[in-house]
N, C-alpha and C positions, 0 to 999 in steps of 0.2 A: 455483658449486655445481652438481653434476651432478644429473640427474633422480633417480637412485637415492638420493642424499643427501637430497634434498627429500622423497621418499616415506618414507624412514626417519625423518626428523624428524617428519613428520605421524603416522606409525604409533606412534612413541614417545610422542607427546603423547596420542594416543587411548588407548593402554594405561593411562595414568595416570588416565583418567576412570572415574567410577563406571559400573556397567552401564546405569543409566537414561540417563546422558548419552551413553554410546556409542550407545544406541538413537536418541537425537536426532540424533547425527552421521550415523548410517546413513540415517535418514529424510531428512535435509537433502541428503545426497549423492544419494539416489535421486530427490529432487525436481529436483535439478540435471540429472541424467541424463534425466529425462522432459521437461525443458524448462518446468516450471511456474514456475521462478524468473524467466523472461523472457517474460511474456505480452505479446502485441502491444497497443499502446495502442488503445483504442476511441474512435471519434469521438463527441462529445457529441450527444445527440439533441435537446435543447432543446424537449421537448414542452410545457413550461410557457410558451414564448415567446408573448407577447401576452396572457397571462392577466390582467394588470393594466391592460390597455388602457383599460378603462372608468374607471380612476382618474386618467388622465393630466391631465384638466382640473380635477380636484379637488385634487391634490397635486403638488408638485414632486418631482423624483427624490430630493432630500435629505430632504424630508418623508416620503417613502415609506420611505427607509432608516431614519429614526428610528421610524416607525410599526412597521416589521417588527421592529426591536430590542425595542420595547415588547411586541409579540405574543409574541416568543420568551421574554421575561422572565416572562410570565404563567404 
């Protein structure tokens, strides 16, 4: 398939869309052109690291997991 054929197929499909969907396609293409679709991965900051240190002698890691699930369920 040539480049023109591929472009024509895409244009034909876009013409069949409603105006609001065409706008979505346009916005999506614009986001691709601006590079928003591929943002670099950010490294985790782990600011919470060590926050439960005071509980290590009171609970095992499994007990903490269960306790956290209980807290989330509240």
